[in-house]
Structure formats: structure tokens, C-alpha cells
C-alpha positions, 0 to 999 in steps of 0.5 A: 530665250534665256528664261525659257532655257532656265525653266527647262533646266529646272524642270529637267532637274526636278524630273531627274530627282523624281526618277525611279531608282530601281533601274538597270543603271543602279543595279549595275552599280551595286557590287559584291562587298558593298555595305547596305549603306552604300547600296542605300546611297545608290538607291537614292537614300530609300530604305529597303524591305528586309527579310533575314539576309535579303534587302529588296527595293521595289520600283514602278511597274513591279521592278525589284532589286534584291541584295543578299548580305552576309553576317558583316552586312556586305553584299554577296549577291544581287538580283533584279526582276521585272526589267 
């Protein structure tokens, strides 16, 4: 029984580590004034697609999180799509 519990815990940790970071919980953690590096950390270290002042993370099922940054590289706005 102990071995089964240990295997189950390891499996859950592996699945949690592979979870799509483009989700509502992570979107809600992003706040105005955060740096791009702070947001990248929330998004599991993934680098965003960039276009001028917009940074976009794409997840599964066409979900996206986009932030708008100012000239200092700080978040001024955020949007989500597909969830």
C-alpha cells in the first residue's frame, strides 16, 4: 500500500508539472506593474510571442493570455481568450 501511494504521488507531480500554464488561475495572478520576467515565472518559464508592446502565451484549445507592457517593461493591461 505504501508503494502504491508513493507511485500515485509521483504520477500526480509529473502531471501537475506538465499542466498547461495558460489557465484562469495564472491569468488572475498577473497584476499591473509586474515585470515581464515576473509574468514569465508565473507562466512556468515559457517565453511569450512578442509583437511591439504585446506579449502572448498560447495554450491548448486555442487559449491565450496576452499582456500589454509599457516602455519600462511593466504590465499595464492583460486579456485572455478562449476560456
